[in-house]
Steps between C-alpha positions, in 0.01 A plus 500: 500500500139437597372469855427136425860437392637665813263298719612182322863586581405565864318165516796314347756649739276435799452139396877453472555665839218313673305822558134589461454759220226658709773611743655728236330834431562644154512879534441664162717812516295765321719806561521734200265274303211651304160440656383298200777245558408476868131463413584217260674307778207567734265369232702176495408461865826599668455698821843546666693809389807701600577871473820691575364846570216602729398784270468272198310242703260767625427612145430148376367254753196665664330501157602143420372386839159645416493291184659174621451311825773337704803707402805472725754782465864476607727805527848390398690829459681722751256671736541850640369560851274783380320253269444232766137578583399509133694179436324323785161608372577367151707187549444155642875445541814714515824324401754774572519560875867590529565739789382570856346839414277335238398215731405747773295708255313187390433406863369849576262502204389143574373625835309783332361293212423189702668272246836431344608336173719191508862610525827375355843620609721581203851357533780643286661160445759641260591784739467743208528866607242620247233252615254513787487227760661406828840334481502123563706544818239741637191309388441298821507810719267692270255209478487499881438875496208463258350221708532709815268754334234225476488523121384216269839395367444239232849449363802639317565645153813543289610624158829330406776694319452481124851365439503220758346155514160564663479156662773599748288794612178298514674239716633772734153655535347159574764435766431834675125434485532147639705600801245771579198274460365683194327313220451772238770539234439769238768425242531423133408708195438435129849364431558289810169410664546128437824496698331704774213252531751216524654678798171564679345818354142557612453819296652556156490843333457465124448801274638497147442126452127563550445847356781541251767767526409804707388817330669807645317812392 
């Protein structure tokens, strides 16, 4: 699927939902993609990208930023506390704030660096033991904890279980965000981003639909 086709789908869903397409950021998830594929998408004019791992992002994006202006990088994978400083120096947004220790590390480095990326709290809407994220019942308290650290909390993120209807999880995330006065909703991937937009997504994370299937070396 081309970028143009994806944007057309975004526009159509937004029109049906009475939303402005400009309020939906399309994050091109470039993890494990060869640099030539990423460069091709950059050449098309796209500038918003997502990476899962700090190490991979560090090996890729400083060079691309020298070649292309206006890149915005989102970190969308689990973040270890020992990688926080490097992550904050690379990324414009971190979508996976999921525990107090991580939030405190971000706050500490924000003081040292004098800046902080936009932050999203990851909510484990499916309560899956193998997944990161705060449980829905604990989300309000954790959001308050992040805000008490004076961090730039932009919104919430979720990854629904693969075997459940994603709309239920998107609706739950939107409900938690609304009651906490948060506007950002990072939800929806290649197979379900249209449903996510219909339920209020502000950031959709699309990889294989843009780049093709991932190449694992």
